[in-house]
NUSE-914049 format. One line per field, with one value per residue (C-alpha): residue in one letter; x, y, z; residue number from 0. Coordinates in steps of 0.001 Angstrom, whole numbers, plus 524288, in hexadecimal, padded with zeros to 5 digits. Each point is the difference from the previous one (the first is absolute). Layout:
<pts>
residu [A ...]
u [X ...]
v [Y ...]
w [Z ...]
num [NUM ...]
</pts>
This chain:
<pts>
residu [M S V N T S V Y R T E P I H V F P E L Q I Q S G Y A H L A R Q I F T R L Q D N Y A T L V V S I D G F V G L P W T P F I T R L R T A L E L L E V E V K W F S T D S C L L P E E R L D Q V L E S Y L T A D P V F G R L Y H G T L A E L W D E S A V T Q L R T A L E K A S G I R I V Y G Y G A S L F V P E G L H V Y V D V P K D R G Q A L A S Q G E V Y N V G S Q R Q H P F A Q T Y K R F Y F V D W P M L N R I K R Q E L A R M D L Y V D G T S C D E P R M V G G D E F R H A L H A L A Q Q P F R V K P W F A P G P W G G Q W M K E Q F G L P P E Q P N Y A W S F E L I A P E N G L L L G N G E H A I E C A F D Y L L W Q E T D A V L G V P V A A R Y G S Y F P I R F D Y L D T M G G T N L S C Q V H P R V D Y I R N E F G E P F T Q D E T Y Y I V T C D P K A R V Y L G L R E E T D L E S F K A A A Y A A R D Q K E P F E I D T Y V N S Q P S H P H D L F L I P S G T V H C S G A N N L V L E I S A T P Y I F T F K I Y D Y L R S D L S G N L R H V H L D H A F A N L E P T R R T D W V R D H L C P T P T Q V R A G D G W A E Y S I G T I E Q L F F A I H R L E F H T Q I D D Q T A G K F V A L N L V E G E R C E I L S E G N T A V E L H F A E S I I I P A S V G N Y T L R N L S P A R P C K V V K A F V K]
u [80000 8050E 801D2 803DF 804A8 7FAA7 7F345 7F417 7F8C2 7F149 7FD98 80889 7FE52 803CE 80463 7FCB8 803E8 7F707 7F3A3 7F802 7F92B 7F64C 7F7DD 7F380 7F258 80381 809D8 7F687 7F55E 8095F 804FF 7F232 7FC12 80C8C 7FFAA 7F1CF 80350 80C19 7FD28 7F1C1 7F4BE 7F720 7FE44 7FD0F 808BE 7FFF8 80598 800BF 8065E 80323 7F90F 805C6 7FE54 7F775 7F7F2 7F7DB 80B16 8081A 7F57A 7FBE0 80DCA 801D8 7F306 80468 80D03 7F92C 7F6A9 80BB9 8046A 7F258 7FDE1 7F1CF 7FE49 7F470 8025A 7FB07 80238 8001D 7FAE1 7F251 80265 80340 7F5A7 7FA52 8089D 7F65C 7FEE5 80EC2 801EC 7F6E8 8075C 80D19 7FB53 805E6 80D4D 80026 7FA0B 7FCB8 80E0D 805E1 80D16 7FF11 7F7E2 80131 80690 7F651 80302 7F503 80042 7FB9A 7F5E1 7F953 7FD67 7F974 7F188 7FDC9 7F5B5 808C3 80B31 7F732 7FBB8 80E1B 80411 7F452 802CB 80E29 7FC21 7F613 80901 8095F 80CA4 809B1 7FA7B 806F2 7FBC3 805E0 7FF84 802B1 7FF26 7FF3E 80943 7F602 7F725 80A80 80506 805CE 80476 80983 802DA 8048D 802AE 80170 806C7 8011C 809F2 7F997 80656 7FADB 7F26D 7FFEA 8043F 7F512 7F615 803EB 7FD6E 7F2AE 8040D 7FDE4 7F6E1 7FF11 7FB1B 7F161 7FF9D 7FA77 80497 80B42 800FA 8096B 80D6D 80177 7F389 8049D 80D47 7F9BC 7F7C3 80BDA 80798 7F5A4 7F7E0 8046B 80E78 7FEFC 7F41A 80603 80D3D 7F9D5 7FBDE 80D08 80757 7F766 80276 80ECF 80231 7F738 8002C 803CC 802AA 80435 7FC9E 805C4 7F50A 807EF 7FD81 7F273 804F7 80AFF 7FE43 80BAA 7FF3D 807DF 7FC99 7FBFD 80ADB 80A5C 7FA71 80085 80DD1 8048B 7FA18 80714 80CF1 7FDF2 7FDE3 80DF7 8069D 80015 7F53D 7F9C9 7F1A5 7FB80 7FE84 7F5FF 7FE6E 7F50F 7FECE 7FA32 7FCC7 80CAD 808A7 80DC3 80903 80B50 7FABB 7FBA9 80DB4 80822 7F7CA 7FCD8 7F152 7F61F 800A1 7F18F 7FC5B 8011A 807B8 801DB 7FC35 80066 807CF 7F983 80D91 7FCC1 7F1D8 7FC39 7F14C 8026D 80C87 80248 80B33 8058A 803CB 806C1 80765 80991 7F6CF 7F270 7FAEC 7F36D 7FBAA 7F99B 7FBFA 80A32 7F520 80218 80DF3 7FC04 7F4FB 807DA 80D35 7FC38 80A8F 80ABE 7FD8D 7FBDB 80695 7F920 7FFEF 7FA40 7F616 7FBB0 7FD04 7FAB6 7FBE2 8029C 7FF07 80C6E 8008B 809D9 7FEC2 80957 7FAEB 8052E 7F9DF 805A1 7FE57 80C66 7FABA 7F2BF 7F920 7FCE2 7F84D 7F364 8014A 7FB82 7FF7C 7FE12 7F714 8037F 7FFAC 7F31D 7F9D0 803B7 7FB32 7F30E 7FCD5 80591 802AF 80EAD 808A0 80AAE 80280 807BF 80C59 80992 80DA8 805AC 80DA5 8054F 806F9 80296 7FAC5 80276 807CD 7F415 7F6DE 7F8C6 7F7B5 7F438 7FF31 7F85A 7F9FE 80735 80242 7F6EA 7F508 7F281 7F905 7F2A2 80523 805D2 7F2F3 7F8C3 80916 7FE93 7F123 7FF6D 80863 7F6EF 7F31E 802BE 80BC3 8088C 80E7C 80A0A 80E8E 8032D 80CCC 7F7C6 7FC41 808DE 80E48 80999 80DDA 80A2B 80243 80CE9 803B2 7FFCA 7F82A 7F5A7 7F398 7F77B 7F147 7F879 7F151 7F994 80B11 7FC2C 80968 802C6 80B63 802D9 8036A 80CAB 8022F 80168 7FACA 8018E 7F4B3 80323 7F3B8 7F5F8 7F89B 7F292 8008D 7F303 7FC4E 8049F 7F7A7 80281 7FF2F 80341 802E9 801E2 7F28C 805C4 7F963 803D9 80413 7F1A8 7FD0D 7F8B2 8031D 8070D 7F872 80487 7FC39 80055 7F7D2 8088A 80C61 7FDD3 7FAE2 80D77 80967 8093C 80102 80C1A 808EB 805AD 80CD5 808CE 7FA41 800F4 80E63 802E2 7F81F 7FCD8 80CB1 80993 80ECA 80610 8074E 80A16 7FC25 80C4B 80B5D 80BDF 809CD 7F88C 7F276 7F690 7F1EF 7F834 7F30C 7F9A4 7F2CD 7F4F2 7F7D9 7F7CB 7F36F 805D3 80039 80B02 80DC0 8087C 80E9C 80991 80AF7 80B7F 80B4D 80ABA 8022C 7F6B0 7F8BA 7FAE9 7F29C 7F589 7F149 80014 7F38C 7F81A 7FECC 8072A 7FC73 80B30 80161 80C97 7FF2B 80DCF 80953 7FDC5 7FEE9 80297 7FDC1 7FA20 806D2 7F9D9 8026E 7F9F5 7FB3F 804A3 804E6 7F50A 802B2 7FA13 80097 7FEF2 7F26D 7FB35 7F9ED 801A8 7FB5B 80946 7F751 80238 803FC 80C42 80742 80DA6 80224 80A6E 7FE74 80B16 80228 80092 80421 80A8B 80365 7F3D7 7FCE2 7F2AC 7F59F 7F4E3 7F482 7FAF0 7F290 7FBE2 7F604 8053E]
v [80000 80D8F 80876 80E36 8095C 80C63 8059B 7FFEB 80CDC 7FEBB 80EC2 806E2 80EA2 809DD 80C68 80DAD 8098E 80AB3 7F7FF 8066A 7F430 80215 7F642 7FFA7 80581 80CF6 802AC 7FB76 80900 80B86 7FD33 8001C 80C5D 80764 7FC9C 80440 80D07 80286 7FACF 7FE47 808D5 7F448 7F922 7F26E 7F47E 7F24E 7F4BC 7F4AB 7F303 7F212 7F3AB 7FB02 80CD3 7FEC3 80BF6 80121 800CC 80859 80A53 7FF86 80348 80A89 8061F 8006F 80633 80AA1 802AA 80214 80A91 805CF 7FE0C 7FE78 7F642 7FA9C 7F1B7 7F882 7F18C 7F9A5 7F36F 80533 7FFA1 7F19B 7F6AB 7F720 7F425 7F67F 8084F 801CA 7F156 7FEAC 80A49 7F982 7F205 7FE3F 8047E 7F824 7F39A 7F395 7FB38 80079 80568 8066E 80B02 80A18 80D2C 80B0B 80AE8 808D8 80B90 8021B 809A5 7F4C9 7F9E8 80C34 80321 80BFA 80611 7FEA1 8065E 80B66 80188 80054 809F9 8089B 7FF3A 803D3 80BBE 804DE 7FE97 80AB8 80040 7F4CD 7F3D8 7F2E1 7F532 7F2E7 7F20C 7F8A4 80965 80C42 806FA 7FEAF 80971 80A6B 8050A 80BE0 7FF2A 7F97B 7F1E6 7F628 7F1E1 7F53A 7F3F8 7F2AB 7F5C2 7F416 7F6A2 80840 80091 7F14E 7FDF9 808D0 7F955 7F29C 8051F 80564 80E37 80492 7FB91 800CC 80C8B 800C1 7F459 80164 7F320 7F67E 7F52F 7F46E 8056E 7F8AA 80689 80D4D 7FE9D 7FBED 80C62 8082B 7FA9A 80051 80BD6 808AD 80171 802FE 808BC 80828 80045 807E3 80A5A 7FF60 8021F 80BA4 805E1 7FE7F 80C71 80895 7FA99 80A59 7F64F 7F1EC 7F81B 7F2AA 7F8C4 7F3F1 80326 80519 803E9 80878 803D4 80674 80A90 80827 80B1A 7FC5F 807AF 7F9F9 7F290 801D3 8058E 7F423 7F6E8 80747 7FEEE 7F189 7FD50 80444 7F626 7F176 7FCA8 7F4AB 7FDFD 7FB89 7F12C 7F8AB 7F1D9 7F621 7F22E 7F4C8 7F18A 7FC0E 80AAF 7FE4F 80575 805DA 80DE5 80024 7FC79 8077C 80C66 800AE 7FFD6 7FFB1 7F25C 7FEB2 7FBA2 7F145 8027A 809AC 7FB25 80C7C 80C6D 80AC1 8049A 80823 7FED4 80D84 7FF4C 7FC17 806C3 80D22 809B9 805E7 80E61 80612 80BE7 7F919 8006B 7FC3A 7F8BA 7FE93 7F4C1 801C0 7F6AE 7FCD2 803B4 80E84 7FF8F 7F86E 8097C 80C70 7FB88 7F5D3 8029B 80281 7F33A 7F6AE 80635 80509 7F2F3 7F8A7 80ABC 7FFE2 7F191 7FF15 80DC8 80274 7F182 7FA16 7F338 7F7AA 7FA7A 7F9CF 7F7BB 7F52F 7F29C 7F9A5 7F14C 7FE18 7F75C 800A9 7F7FC 80029 80B04 7FBDA 7F9B4 80B34 806DA 80E22 80500 802FA 80E57 7FEE4 7F8A4 809C4 80B45 7F9D8 7F9E2 809CA 80CBD 8000A 805DA 7F5AD 7F322 7F9CF 7FAE1 7FC2B 7FB5F 7F99F 80433 7F6FD 80836 7F476 7F246 7F2FC 7F5DE 7F7B6 80B26 7FFC5 808B6 7FA50 804B1 7FA7F 7F29D 7F319 7FA27 7F493 807BD 7FD6E 80D00 7F9D6 7F7C4 80C3C 806F9 7F47B 7FFB1 80EAA 7FFB9 7F426 80748 80BB2 7F8B5 7F377 804E0 7F542 80375 7FD46 8022A 80B13 7F925 7F632 80A7C 80BD7 800A3 804C8 80520 80085 80DF0 80636 80DA0 809B0 7F745 806FB 7F946 8068A 7FE83 80585 80048 7F2FE 7F82B 7F75B 802AD 80217 80154 7F400 8006E 80609 80A67 80E92 80500 80DDB 800C7 80963 8016A 80853 80851 7F924 7F784 7FA15 7F826 7F2BF 7F493 7F547 7F229 7F8EC 80503 7F333 80129 8096E 80B21 80E3A 8068B 8023D 7F18A 800B0 7F6EE 807C3 80207 7FA15 804E7 7F403 8050D 80C29 7F814 7F5A4 80A28 80654 7F4B7 7FE1F 7F12F 8002A 8056F 7F361 7FB6D 800D2 80CD1 805D3 7FC7E 805BC 80C91 80342 7FC9E 80961 7FFD2 80D6F 80629 80AAC 80D66 8078B 7FEA9 806F0 7FF13 7FA0D 8020F 7FA48 80135 7F404 7FE30 7F5AE 7FE97 80452 7FA71 80682 7FF1D 807EF 80ECE 8012F 7FA9A 7FC71 80221 7FDD7 80969 7F976 807CE 7FFA3 80EAB 8075C 7FFEE 80B13 7FF33 808B4 80090 8027E 807F9 7F59B 7FD02 7F446 7F859 7FA18 7F642 7FC6A 7F12C 7FD6A 8083D 80861 80E22 80859 80E4C 8063E 80C23 80914 80DDE 80A5E 7F655 7FBAC 7F1F8 7F65C 7F32E 7F310 7F4C7 7F171 7FBE0 80E09 804F1 80D84 80797 807F4 809E0 80212 80E09 7FB91 7FBB9 7FB5B 7F9BE 7F81E 7F4B0 7FF74 7F49F 8048E 7F298 7FC0F 7F391 7FA8B 8026E 8058A 7FAAC 8091A 7FBD8 80A4B 7FFCD 80941 80168 7FB22]
w [80000 7FC81 80C09 7FEE5 80A60 7F9B9 80518 7F738 801F0 80092 80095 7F5DF 80222 7F588 806D5 7FB43 80ADD 7FAE8 8026F 80AC4 805CA 80B01 8077E 807DF 7FEDA 80658 7F53A 7F58D 80528 80099 7F245 7FAB2 80742 7FCDF 7F1A3 7FF09 80639 7F7E2 7F289 7FC8E 7FCBB 80150 80CFA 7FACA 80354 7FA4C 807D2 7F694 802EA 7FC6C 80405 80CAF 80752 80C39 7FC91 80C64 809F3 7F6BB 7FE1A 80E57 8047F 7F5B7 803CE 80E3C 7FC22 7F82E 80B47 808F1 7F685 8013E 7F17E 7FC29 7F4F8 7F88C 7FC85 7F428 7FD56 7F299 80621 7FDCB 7F150 7FEB1 7FB39 80A8B 8022B 7F9F3 7F3AE 7FFA4 8004D 7F45B 7F826 802CE 7FE5D 7F272 8050E 80C83 7FA01 8075F 80019 80DC8 7FB2C 7F2A7 7FA66 7F52F 80168 801F3 7F64E 80461 80944 80DF0 7FAFA 7F8D9 80D5E 80553 800EE 7F766 808BA 80BEF 7F88E 7FC65 80E2C 804B0 7F5CB 8035B 80E93 7FD8D 7F7D9 809EC 80BAA 8040B 807A7 8003C 7F9AA 7FFF0 7F6CD 803AB 7FB4A 7F37D 7F48E 8086A 7F6C3 7F50D 80762 801AB 7F2EA 806E9 80E0A 8092B 7FC5C 80A1C 7FC61 80A30 7FAD7 8066F 7FB94 7FA28 80991 80B4D 7FA0D 7FE65 80E0F 804FF 7F72A 8050A 80DCA 7FC38 80207 7F1F8 7F53E 7F14D 7F9CB 80257 8091F 80DA0 805B6 80083 7F5F9 7FF7A 7FD00 7F31F 7FB42 804D6 7F974 7F33D 80001 803BD 7F479 7F561 803F9 80B2F 7FCF3 7F169 801F9 80AE0 7F956 7F51A 809D9 8070F 7F354 7FCCD 80D70 7FF82 7F834 8085C 80DDA 809FA 80AED 7FEFC 80C27 802FB 806D7 80393 80E3F 802CF 80D7D 7FAAC 7F1B6 7F98F 7F5CC 7F683 7F6DF 7F243 7F95A 808D5 7FD59 7F149 800AC 807C5 7F5E2 7F536 8072F 802B5 7F18A 7FD3E 80904 80355 809B9 80745 80287 80D65 7FFF7 807F4 803B0 8018E 8056A 7F850 800FD 7F945 805B7 80523 80A61 7F833 7FEDA 80E25 80473 7F608 7FF56 80E8B 7FDA7 80B34 805FA 8036D 7F242 7FDA8 7F386 7F505 7F28E 7F7F7 7FFB6 7F838 7FC64 7F41F 7FBCC 7FB5F 802B0 80E39 80479 8064B 800B1 80C69 7FF1D 80BBB 804C8 80904 80BA8 7FB38 7F420 7F86A 7F77F 7F2D1 7F53A 7F5AA 7F67F 802AE 7FAFF 7F3E7 7FCE8 801C8 7FAD8 7F5E9 7F5E6 809F0 8072C 7F53E 7F449 7F3E2 7F892 80BA4 802DD 7F1CC 8017D 80DEB 8039A 80E70 80348 805A6 7F863 8078D 80DB6 809AC 80B2B 8089D 80174 80C2D 80159 80823 80ACB 7F96D 7F5A0 7F17B 7F9E5 7F98D 7F2A1 7F75E 7F2E5 7FB89 7F51B 7F1FF 7FBD7 7F8B4 80B54 80A96 7F78C 7FC73 80D2E 809C4 7F8D1 802B6 7F543 80062 80695 80ADB 7F96E 80AB0 80334 80C25 8041D 80A94 80A43 808E5 801E2 80685 7F848 7FCC3 7FC62 7F313 7F755 7F8E9 7F1F9 7F488 7FE31 80025 7F284 802BC 8067B 7FAA3 80133 801D1 80B48 80623 7FEAE 805DC 80BC6 8020F 7FF4F 80902 809D2 7FF69 8000A 8079D 807DC 7FA4E 80153 7F56E 7FDAD 7F6AE 7FCB4 7F87B 7F62D 8019B 7FC46 80A3E 7FF2B 80ADB 80491 803A7 804B6 7F4A3 7F6F3 7F7FE 7FB65 7F5B5 801C2 7F477 80208 7FD4E 8062D 80B7A 80B2D 80E5F 8093A 80802 80E61 804FD 7F5A6 801C2 7F316 7FB20 7F699 7F4E3 7F825 7F92B 809D3 80002 80C23 80433 7F3FB 804A3 7FBB7 809E2 7FAC4 80C98 80D9C 80753 8067F 809EB 80710 80052 80CB4 8035A 7FEF4 7F319 7F4C2 7F57D 7F375 7F321 7F276 7F765 7F4AE 7FED8 801EE 7F5B6 7F661 800C9 80259 7F476 7FE2E 7F742 80AA1 80501 805E1 7F406 7FB24 80DA0 8012F 7F2A4 8014B 80E36 8071C 7F984 80118 80297 7F4A7 801A1 7FACD 803B4 80969 8057B 80AF9 80B6D 7FA60 7F626 7FB82 7FC0F 7F939 80872 7F9B4 7F749 7F505 7F594 807F6 80B49 7FE38 809EB 800E4 80BA6 800DB 80B20 80371 806D8 805A7 80A28 80109 7F72B 7F323 7F781 7F9C4 7FA0C 7FF15 7F145 80147 80750 80E7A 80574 80C3D 807D0 80B1D 80712 7FFBE 804DE 80805 80BFD 7FBA7 7F436 7FD1B 7F406 7FAF2 7F605 7FB9E 808A7 80A41 80D57 80020 802FD 806F4 7FBF1 809B5 7FD9F 7FB39 7FE6C 7F369 7FA49 7F41D 7F7A4 7F8EC 7F18E 8031A 80746 7F3CD 8038C 80D48 80706 80971 809E6 80950 80E37 80516 7F63D 8075D 7F94F 7F1AB 7FC9A 7F700 7FC3C 7F79B 7F6B6 7F9BA 7F534 7F52F 7F30F]
num [0 1 2 3 4 5 6 7 8 9 10 11 12 13 14 15 16 17 18 19 20 21 22 23 24 25 26 27 28 29 30 31 32 33 34 35 36 37 38 39 40 41 42 43 44 45 46 47 48 49 50 51 52 53 54 55 56 57 58 59 60 61 62 63 64 65 66 67 68 69 70 71 72 73 74 75 76 77 78 79 80 81 82 83 84 85 86 87 88 89 90 91 92 93 94 95 96 97 98 99 100 101 102 103 104 105 106 107 108 109 110 111 112 113 114 115 116 117 118 119 120 121 122 123 124 125 126 127 128 129 130 131 132 133 134 135 136 137 138 139 140 141 142 143 144 145 146 147 148 149 150 151 152 153 154 155 156 157 158 159 160 161 162 163 164 165 166 167 168 169 170 171 172 173 174 175 176 177 178 179 180 181 182 183 184 185 186 187 188 189 190 191 192 193 194 195 196 197 198 199 200 201 202 203 204 205 206 207 208 209 210 211 212 213 214 215 216 217 218 219 220 221 222 223 224 225 226 227 228 229 230 231 232 233 234 235 236 237 238 239 240 241 242 243 244 245 246 247 248 249 250 251 252 253 254 255 256 257 258 259 260 261 262 263 264 265 266 267 268 269 270 271 272 273 274 275 276 277 278 279 280 281 282 283 284 285 286 287 288 289 290 291 292 293 294 295 296 297 298 299 300 301 302 303 304 305 306 307 308 309 310 311 312 313 314 315 316 317 318 319 320 321 322 323 324 325 326 327 328 329 330 331 332 333 334 335 336 337 338 339 340 341 342 343 344 345 346 347 348 349 350 351 352 353 354 355 356 357 358 359 360 361 362 363 364 365 366 367 368 369 370 371 372 373 374 375 376 377 378 379 380 381 382 383 384 385 386 387 388 389 390 391 392 393 394 395 396 397 398 399 400 401 402 403 404 405 406 407 408 409 410 411 412 413 414 415 416 417 418 419 420 421 422 423 424 425 426 427 428 429 430 431 432 433 434 435 436 437 438 439 440 441 442 443 444 445 446 447 448 449 450 451 452 453 454 455 456 457 458 459 460 461 462 463 464 465 466 467 468 469 470 471 472 473 474 475 476 477 478 479 480 481 482 483 484 485 486 487 488 489 490 491 492 493 494 495 496 497 498 499 500 501 502 503 504 505 506 507 508 509 510 511 512 513 514 515 516 517 518 519 520 521 522 523 524 525 526 527 528 529 530 531 532 533 534 535 536 537 538 539 540 541 542 543 544 545 546 547 548 549 550 551 552 553 554 555 556 557 558 559 560 561 562 563 564 565 566 567 568 569 570 571 572 573 574 575 576 577 578 579]
</pts>
């Protein structure tokens, strides 16, 4: 097992000394009142926010803080505009579907879920009222074309944690639902719908509020926030990772990353998954968290590069995540959808092509990839359906090919290929960004951490499984041998894997002292897979350290950069992923 003495940093803070970060409701109340006095002819305030914010305690505490300032406020909630929950469920039925896991992306707006007469009543009440008026709730900014705009964001991992505890609900819901149902609605409806408002507010928000802690919200002025984002887009940066347990999870990340010990295991690290990760911006004393989305929206070309932005818009197309089965068990036997299938069935623009990079593993570890040469597909189907319907177990080795895994092996997993990691691998998954469209074929009849049998999607799976990808083809096409791209004294760059179906390529930079590289007009994503620490040097920027197992983004704007080994007793290996 690979053991490293460097410290993995779970909260990477990017420091901008000029950021004036304040915290607490007293400061928020004073900021609102002062800005109204100094800057606005109108006295209307919108407090908009993201799903995951506990609105009632937040507004109650802000109201108290304003009363202590002897500020008289008239309050208006957008909750009154939402359709009744039963009607809302009917409107969203075609997006949420009957499937327990999958739905279709909602491309509509929040306004389409409002009752028109209630909207008219709220607008009329606002116009008739005088003095300071605060409109709050989802979509509040849509009622305030001119005025003071406050946006309260909540990181997605925090929102999910609160939802699992029953402290927050989906947009328009008045009660707690099973978490799987809540998450599904987050993913397919709430997040994309509210992101459209959040993106619109980015350019005009006067106050950005980090609502991670409802007890102690932190805030920064809108101009300062936007300036910090612009500065960040010119330098290497890390997103804030987060971690989750799972039924097959292992112990490696818990031990090596110093993660909270109360969880039974950690299965996933959301290392670099743009729709889920946040950024930490600090001033050396305090920090705020914001969604990675903000940076991508405001600084699209600088971060992604013009060619990538022309192809993907502001969508970050590559993800890094860890799958830890060290001391755990196999992942489910699974397959991902073809491009046409994911577009037609789920509304996603591109599919979940993947790769497994083995960071470390036990000597007998294996990766399952493709079918065995002798597998009869109908027999495989029959076994899978019998497992689902009659709870009859079977051995996936009977049908699925497996390859021995070794540190620094790369396995290519184009969509349609049956696959899974076996036990005792630490996999760095380097893949296209879509991440929930996993069609399980067999999950060993095991329960999730809540005790429920995990759902399989056999109709989806076998509609997408490519039957010609068998042992010999897999060895020839999906288990690549590194080829040298360039080399010098003590350094080399290797192409370690891609095929035509993948829109991204993976290289590995190996060096004893240092290596020079460039973005060539497109972002690159790096991970230090061997070695203790290196630093990234680029023109006009302070050196940035990268520790073992950490991931980092080099924006397209950086251009030339140098990786320098800070622990030269051990050579460094850095994987590099980029859009072809």
